[in-house]
ChimeraX commands (.cxc) that place a marker at each C-alpha (Angstrom):
marker #1 position -2.76,-12.06,1.03 radius 0.5
marker #1 position -5.10,-14.74,-0.51 radius 0.5
marker #1 position -2.87,-17.54,0.14 radius 0.5
marker #1 position -2.12,-16.47,3.64 radius 0.5
marker #1 position -5.70,-16.21,4.47 radius 0.5
marker #1 position -6.59,-19.61,2.99 radius 0.5
marker #1 position -3.66,-21.09,5.14 radius 0.5
marker #1 position -4.70,-19.34,8.07 radius 0.5
marker #1 position -8.46,-19.93,8.14 radius 0.5
marker #1 position -8.82,-23.02,5.71 radius 0.5
marker #1 position -11.07,-23.41,2.75 radius 0.5
marker #1 position -13.30,-20.25,2.04 radius 0.5
marker #1 position -14.69,-18.45,-0.94 radius 0.5
marker #1 position -13.27,-15.28,-2.58 radius 0.5
marker #1 position -15.94,-13.10,-1.20 radius 0.5
marker #1 position -14.82,-14.02,2.36 radius 0.5
marker #1 position -11.26,-13.31,1.65 radius 0.5
marker #1 position -12.25,-10.00,0.11 radius 0.5
marker #1 position -14.26,-9.14,3.16 radius 0.5
marker #1 position -11.13,-10.02,5.44 radius 0.5
marker #1 position -9.12,-7.57,3.35 radius 0.5
marker #1 position -11.76,-4.89,3.72 radius 0.5
marker #1 position -12.11,-5.41,7.51 radius 0.5
marker #1 position -8.21,-5.08,7.74 radius 0.5
marker #1 position -8.20,-2.03,5.24 radius 0.5
marker #1 position -5.56,-4.12,3.31 radius 0.5
marker #1 position -6.05,-2.16,0.12 radius 0.5
marker #1 position -5.10,1.07,1.75 radius 0.5
marker #1 position -1.85,0.07,3.59 radius 0.5
marker #1 position -0.65,-2.93,1.79 radius 0.5
marker #1 position -0.94,-2.19,-1.94 radius 0.5
marker #1 position -2.93,-5.34,-2.19 radius 0.5
marker #1 position -5.48,-4.96,-5.20 radius 0.5
marker #1 position -8.74,-6.28,-3.62 radius 0.5
marker #1 position -10.55,-5.66,-6.89 radius 0.5
marker #1 position -8.19,-8.35,-8.79 radius 0.5
marker #1 position -8.77,-11.10,-6.20 radius 0.5
marker #1 position -11.07,-13.29,-8.08 radius 0.5
marker #1 position -8.81,-13.05,-11.20 radius 0.5
marker #1 position -5.90,-13.99,-9.03 radius 0.5
marker #1 position -7.69,-16.90,-7.53 radius 0.5
marker #1 position -8.43,-18.15,-10.98 radius 0.5
marker #1 position -4.77,-17.69,-11.90 radius 0.5
marker #1 position -3.48,-19.51,-8.69 radius 0.5
marker #1 position -5.70,-22.22,-9.49 radius 0.5
marker #1 position -4.15,-22.64,-12.85 radius 0.5
marker #1 position -0.67,-22.63,-11.25 radius 0.5
marker #1 position -1.87,-25.29,-8.64 radius 0.5
marker #1 position -1.50,-23.04,-5.63 radius 0.5
marker #1 position -5.05,-23.12,-4.89 radius 0.5
marker #1 position -7.78,-25.66,-5.47 radius 0.5
marker #1 position -11.40,-25.15,-5.98 radius 0.5
marker #1 position -13.40,-27.51,-3.75 radius 0.5
marker #1 position -17.06,-26.77,-4.52 radius 0.5
marker #1 position -19.39,-24.00,-5.41 radius 0.5
marker #1 position -22.16,-22.83,-2.94 radius 0.5
marker #1 position -25.07,-20.74,-3.40 radius 0.5
marker #1 position -27.18,-19.57,-0.45 radius 0.5
marker #1 position -30.49,-18.22,-1.39 radius 0.5
marker #1 position -30.27,-15.53,-4.13 radius 0.5
marker #1 position -26.70,-14.75,-3.42 radius 0.5
marker #1 position -24.50,-15.30,-6.36 radius 0.5
marker #1 position -22.73,-18.66,-6.62 radius 0.5
marker #1 position -19.43,-18.69,-4.60 radius 0.5
marker #1 position -16.48,-21.07,-5.36 radius 0.5
marker #1 position -14.68,-22.37,-2.22 radius 0.5
marker #1 position -10.84,-22.51,-2.51 radius 0.5
marker #1 position -8.28,-24.37,-0.53 radius 0.5
marker #1 position -4.39,-23.81,-0.38 radius 0.5
marker #1 position -2.45,-26.75,-1.91 radius 0.5
marker #1 position 0.95,-27.96,-0.80 radius 0.5
marker #1 position 2.31,-26.10,-3.62 radius 0.5
marker #1 position 0.44,-23.11,-2.36 radius 0.5
marker #1 position 2.07,-23.44,0.93 radius 0.5
marker #1 position 5.60,-23.69,-0.50 radius 0.5
marker #1 position 4.89,-20.34,-2.58 radius 0.5
marker #1 position 3.36,-18.72,0.63 radius 0.5
marker #1 position 6.78,-19.40,2.46 radius 0.5
marker #1 position 8.81,-18.24,-0.49 radius 0.5
marker #1 position 6.74,-15.00,-0.84 radius 0.5
marker #1 position 7.17,-14.40,2.81 radius 0.5
marker #1 position 10.93,-14.75,2.72 radius 0.5
marker #1 position 11.04,-12.57,-0.31 radius 0.5
marker #1 position 8.89,-9.85,1.27 radius 0.5
marker #1 position 10.79,-9.69,4.54 radius 0.5
marker #1 position 14.00,-9.53,2.69 radius 0.5
marker #1 position 13.00,-6.85,0.30 radius 0.5
marker #1 position 14.07,-3.27,0.93 radius 0.5
marker #1 position 12.27,-2.19,-2.34 radius 0.5
marker #1 position 10.10,0.84,-1.57 radius 0.5
marker #1 position 8.72,0.95,-4.99 radius 0.5
marker #1 position 8.43,3.61,-7.62 radius 0.5
marker #1 position 8.48,7.30,-6.53 radius 0.5
marker #1 position 6.60,9.48,-9.05 radius 0.5
marker #1 position 6.61,12.46,-6.60 radius 0.5
marker #1 position 10.37,12.19,-6.26 radius 0.5
marker #1 position 10.91,11.95,-10.07 radius 0.5
marker #1 position 8.50,14.89,-10.64 radius 0.5
marker #1 position 10.12,17.11,-8.21 radius 0.5
marker #1 position 13.60,16.32,-9.18 radius 0.5
marker #1 position 13.20,16.40,-12.83 radius 0.5
marker #1 position 10.34,18.80,-13.46 radius 0.5
marker #1 position 10.17,21.25,-10.64 radius 0.5
marker #1 position 12.22,23.99,-12.11 radius 0.5
marker #1 position 10.01,26.27,-14.37 radius 0.5
marker #1 position 6.66,25.14,-12.56 radius 0.5
marker #1 position 4.59,27.84,-10.89 radius 0.5
marker #1 position 5.87,27.61,-7.29 radius 0.5
marker #1 position 2.44,28.40,-5.72 radius 0.5
marker #1 position 0.59,25.86,-7.73 radius 0.5
marker #1 position 3.12,23.08,-6.79 radius 0.5
marker #1 position 2.67,24.10,-3.00 radius 0.5
marker #1 position -0.95,23.96,-3.29 radius 0.5
marker #1 position -0.86,20.61,-4.95 radius 0.5
marker #1 position 1.58,19.24,-2.32 radius 0.5
marker #1 position -0.47,20.64,0.52 radius 0.5
marker #1 position -3.56,18.99,-0.82 radius 0.5
marker #1 position -1.66,15.72,-1.20 radius 0.5
marker #1 position -0.33,16.23,2.41 radius 0.5
marker #1 position -3.92,16.49,3.69 radius 0.5
marker #1 position -5.02,13.27,2.01 radius 0.5
marker #1 position -1.92,11.45,3.60 radius 0.5
marker #1 position -3.00,12.90,7.02 radius 0.5
marker #1 position -6.63,11.65,6.42 radius 0.5
marker #1 position -5.37,8.24,5.29 radius 0.5
marker #1 position -3.20,7.73,8.39 radius 0.5
marker #1 position -6.18,8.79,10.45 radius 0.5
marker #1 position -8.42,6.26,8.71 radius 0.5
marker #1 position -6.08,3.24,8.94 radius 0.5
marker #1 position -5.42,3.98,12.61 radius 0.5
marker #1 position -8.99,4.17,13.15 radius 0.5
marker #1 position -9.52,1.05,11.42 radius 0.5
marker #1 position -6.86,-0.57,13.29 radius 0.5
marker #1 position -8.24,0.60,16.73 radius 0.5
marker #1 position -11.84,-0.70,15.73 radius 0.5
marker #1 position -10.24,-3.97,14.61 radius 0.5
marker #1 position -8.49,-4.52,17.76 radius 0.5
marker #1 position -11.45,-3.48,19.98 radius 0.5
marker #1 position -13.75,-6.11,17.84 radius 0.5
marker #1 position -11.14,-8.86,18.10 radius 0.5
marker #1 position -10.79,-9.00,14.34 radius 0.5
marker #1 position -6.88,-8.24,14.44 radius 0.5
marker #1 position -4.20,-10.24,16.02 radius 0.5
marker #1 position -1.47,-8.20,17.69 radius 0.5
marker #1 position 0.80,-8.92,14.74 radius 0.5
marker #1 position -1.86,-7.87,12.32 radius 0.5
marker #1 position -2.50,-4.62,14.43 radius 0.5
marker #1 position 1.50,-3.91,14.53 radius 0.5
marker #1 position 1.44,-4.24,10.67 radius 0.5
marker #1 position -1.21,-1.74,10.51 radius 0.5
marker #1 position 0.61,0.44,12.98 radius 0.5
marker #1 position 3.62,0.32,10.69 radius 0.5
marker #1 position 1.58,1.61,7.91 radius 0.5
marker #1 position 0.50,4.50,9.87 radius 0.5
marker #1 position 3.83,5.59,10.86 radius 0.5
marker #1 position 4.85,5.11,7.13 radius 0.5
marker #1 position 2.17,7.80,6.20 radius 0.5
marker #1 position 2.75,9.96,9.01 radius 0.5
marker #1 position 6.45,10.12,7.76 radius 0.5
marker #1 position 5.28,11.29,4.48 radius 0.5
marker #1 position 3.13,13.95,6.02 radius 0.5
marker #1 position 6.34,15.21,8.08 radius 0.5
marker #1 position 8.28,15.16,4.79 radius 0.5
marker #1 position 5.51,17.37,3.15 radius 0.5
marker #1 position 5.77,19.78,6.03 radius 0.5
marker #1 position 9.51,20.17,5.77 radius 0.5
marker #1 position 9.48,20.50,2.06 radius 0.5
marker #1 position 6.72,23.15,2.31 radius 0.5
marker #1 position 9.24,25.10,4.59 radius 0.5
marker #1 position 12.05,24.73,2.09 radius 0.5
marker #1 position 9.86,26.02,-0.65 radius 0.5
marker #1 position 9.10,29.03,1.38 radius 0.5
marker #1 position 12.83,29.82,1.59 radius 0.5
marker #1 position 13.87,29.25,-1.96 radius 0.5
marker #1 position 14.22,32.44,-4.07 radius 0.5
marker #1 position 11.69,32.71,-7.09 radius 0.5
marker #1 position 12.79,30.63,-9.91 radius 0.5
marker #1 position 15.32,28.60,-8.03 radius 0.5
marker #1 position 18.26,27.27,-10.04 radius 0.5
marker #1 position 17.83,27.88,-13.63 radius 0.5
marker #1 position 18.72,25.39,-16.42 radius 0.5
marker #1 position 22.33,24.64,-16.59 radius 0.5
marker #1 position 22.94,26.58,-13.35 radius 0.5
marker #1 position 23.98,24.62,-10.16 radius 0.5
marker #1 position 21.48,24.46,-7.42 radius 0.5
marker #1 position 22.36,26.24,-4.30 radius 0.5
marker #1 position 24.83,24.65,-2.00 radius 0.5
marker #1 position 26.50,22.55,-4.64 radius 0.5
marker #1 position 29.90,22.60,-6.12 radius 0.5
marker #1 position 30.93,21.95,-9.60 radius 0.5
marker #1 position 33.23,19.21,-8.03 radius 0.5
marker #1 position 30.16,17.50,-6.85 radius 0.5
marker #1 position 28.65,17.08,-10.39 radius 0.5
marker link #1:1,2 radius 0.2
marker link #1:2,3 radius 0.2
marker link #1:3,4 radius 0.2
marker link #1:4,5 radius 0.2
marker link #1:5,6 radius 0.2
marker link #1:6,7 radius 0.2
marker link #1:7,8 radius 0.2
marker link #1:8,9 radius 0.2
marker link #1:9,10 radius 0.2
marker link #1:10,11 radius 0.2
marker link #1:11,12 radius 0.2
marker link #1:12,13 radius 0.2
marker link #1:13,14 radius 0.2
marker link #1:14,15 radius 0.2
marker link #1:15,16 radius 0.2
marker link #1:16,17 radius 0.2
marker link #1:17,18 radius 0.2
marker link #1:18,19 radius 0.2
marker link #1:19,20 radius 0.2
marker link #1:20,21 radius 0.2
marker link #1:21,22 radius 0.2
marker link #1:22,23 radius 0.2
marker link #1:23,24 radius 0.2
marker link #1:24,25 radius 0.2
marker link #1:25,26 radius 0.2
marker link #1:26,27 radius 0.2
marker link #1:27,28 radius 0.2
marker link #1:28,29 radius 0.2
marker link #1:29,30 radius 0.2
marker link #1:30,31 radius 0.2
marker link #1:31,32 radius 0.2
marker link #1:32,33 radius 0.2
marker link #1:33,34 radius 0.2
marker link #1:34,35 radius 0.2
marker link #1:35,36 radius 0.2
marker link #1:36,37 radius 0.2
marker link #1:37,38 radius 0.2
marker link #1:38,39 radius 0.2
marker link #1:39,40 radius 0.2
marker link #1:40,41 radius 0.2
marker link #1:41,42 radius 0.2
marker link #1:42,43 radius 0.2
marker link #1:43,44 radius 0.2
marker link #1:44,45 radius 0.2
marker link #1:45,46 radius 0.2
marker link #1:46,47 radius 0.2
marker link #1:47,48 radius 0.2
marker link #1:48,49 radius 0.2
marker link #1:49,50 radius 0.2
marker link #1:50,51 radius 0.2
marker link #1:51,52 radius 0.2
marker link #1:52,53 radius 0.2
marker link #1:53,54 radius 0.2
marker link #1:54,55 radius 0.2
marker link #1:55,56 radius 0.2
marker link #1:56,57 radius 0.2
marker link #1:57,58 radius 0.2
marker link #1:58,59 radius 0.2
marker link #1:59,60 radius 0.2
marker link #1:60,61 radius 0.2
marker link #1:61,62 radius 0.2
marker link #1:62,63 radius 0.2
marker link #1:63,64 radius 0.2
marker link #1:64,65 radius 0.2
marker link #1:65,66 radius 0.2
marker link #1:66,67 radius 0.2
marker link #1:67,68 radius 0.2
marker link #1:68,69 radius 0.2
marker link #1:69,70 radius 0.2
marker link #1:70,71 radius 0.2
marker link #1:71,72 radius 0.2
marker link #1:72,73 radius 0.2
marker link #1:73,74 radius 0.2
marker link #1:74,75 radius 0.2
marker link #1:75,76 radius 0.2
marker link #1:76,77 radius 0.2
marker link #1:77,78 radius 0.2
marker link #1:78,79 radius 0.2
marker link #1:79,80 radius 0.2
marker link #1:80,81 radius 0.2
marker link #1:81,82 radius 0.2
marker link #1:82,83 radius 0.2
marker link #1:83,84 radius 0.2
marker link #1:84,85 radius 0.2
marker link #1:85,86 radius 0.2
marker link #1:86,87 radius 0.2
marker link #1:87,88 radius 0.2
marker link #1:88,89 radius 0.2
marker link #1:89,90 radius 0.2
marker link #1:90,91 radius 0.2
marker link #1:91,92 radius 0.2
marker link #1:92,93 radius 0.2
marker link #1:93,94 radius 0.2
marker link #1:94,95 radius 0.2
marker link #1:95,96 radius 0.2
marker link #1:96,97 radius 0.2
marker link #1:97,98 radius 0.2
marker link #1:98,99 radius 0.2
marker link #1:99,100 radius 0.2
marker link #1:100,101 radius 0.2
marker link #1:101,102 radius 0.2
marker link #1:102,103 radius 0.2
marker link #1:103,104 radius 0.2
marker link #1:104,105 radius 0.2
marker link #1:105,106 radius 0.2
marker link #1:106,107 radius 0.2
marker link #1:107,108 radius 0.2
marker link #1:108,109 radius 0.2
marker link #1:109,110 radius 0.2
marker link #1:110,111 radius 0.2
marker link #1:111,112 radius 0.2
marker link #1:112,113 radius 0.2
marker link #1:113,114 radius 0.2
marker link #1:114,115 radius 0.2
marker link #1:115,116 radius 0.2
marker link #1:116,117 radius 0.2
marker link #1:117,118 radius 0.2
marker link #1:118,119 radius 0.2
marker link #1:119,120 radius 0.2
marker link #1:120,121 radius 0.2
marker link #1:121,122 radius 0.2
marker link #1:122,123 radius 0.2
marker link #1:123,124 radius 0.2
marker link #1:124,125 radius 0.2
marker link #1:125,126 radius 0.2
marker link #1:126,127 radius 0.2
marker link #1:127,128 radius 0.2
marker link #1:128,129 radius 0.2
marker link #1:129,130 radius 0.2
marker link #1:130,131 radius 0.2
marker link #1:131,132 radius 0.2
marker link #1:132,133 radius 0.2
marker link #1:133,134 radius 0.2
marker link #1:134,135 radius 0.2
marker link #1:135,136 radius 0.2
marker link #1:136,137 radius 0.2
marker link #1:137,138 radius 0.2
marker link #1:138,139 radius 0.2
marker link #1:139,140 radius 0.2
marker link #1:140,141 radius 0.2
marker link #1:141,142 radius 0.2
marker link #1:142,143 radius 0.2
marker link #1:143,144 radius 0.2
marker link #1:144,145 radius 0.2
marker link #1:145,146 radius 0.2
marker link #1:146,147 radius 0.2
marker link #1:147,148 radius 0.2
marker link #1:148,149 radius 0.2
marker link #1:149,150 radius 0.2
marker link #1:150,151 radius 0.2
marker link #1:151,152 radius 0.2
marker link #1:152,153 radius 0.2
marker link #1:153,154 radius 0.2
marker link #1:154,155 radius 0.2
marker link #1:155,156 radius 0.2
marker link #1:156,157 radius 0.2
marker link #1:157,158 radius 0.2
marker link #1:158,159 radius 0.2
marker link #1:159,160 radius 0.2
marker link #1:160,161 radius 0.2
marker link #1:161,162 radius 0.2
marker link #1:162,163 radius 0.2
marker link #1:163,164 radius 0.2
marker link #1:164,165 radius 0.2
marker link #1:165,166 radius 0.2
marker link #1:166,167 radius 0.2
marker link #1:167,168 radius 0.2
marker link #1:168,169 radius 0.2
marker link #1:169,170 radius 0.2
marker link #1:170,171 radius 0.2
marker link #1:171,172 radius 0.2
marker link #1:172,173 radius 0.2
marker link #1:173,174 radius 0.2
marker link #1:174,175 radius 0.2
marker link #1:175,176 radius 0.2
marker link #1:176,177 radius 0.2
marker link #1:177,178 radius 0.2
marker link #1:178,179 radius 0.2
marker link #1:179,180 radius 0.2
marker link #1:180,181 radius 0.2
marker link #1:181,182 radius 0.2
marker link #1:182,183 radius 0.2
marker link #1:183,184 radius 0.2
marker link #1:184,185 radius 0.2
marker link #1:185,186 radius 0.2
marker link #1:186,187 radius 0.2
marker link #1:187,188 radius 0.2
marker link #1:188,189 radius 0.2
marker link #1:189,190 radius 0.2
marker link #1:190,191 radius 0.2
marker link #1:191,192 radius 0.2
marker link #1:192,193 radius 0.2
view
């Protein structure tokens, strides 16, 4: 995110990069840790990917270092872009692990309540990302490509909401207790294991 912003807009300070991330709500939909931006800029400077050009101070505001992307940074940005586009990694799935390995024996209604609350947070998140996308488009902050990427994030979260709805219906149909330890889950055969 930082390398791409510097490549697109030219030399700028970390605060402006952070503002751009906030305007596009990148922390919500991209997994970018905006809070780690300044540490990352210093790290990239040490790796030769960015170069500190100068430090500016306007009035009583804190001093701000202006960074520029280097030739090595452009190469790294291209490499990161290719890696990201090729990647099919969806990341860790702690919810999937919890439901697969720790669901049996849990209080079914408590699990349903927790999942319903999670579903609501997801639905609110999708609405917030979409609202930010629409505002960004209307204000001219977003290009069509950036808006399309944010739309992808909305669709992913909406898919999560739909899964929660389906799973809640499944939980409503399961018998109390479900499959016990050592028992096969309904619909499986010993030959499948």
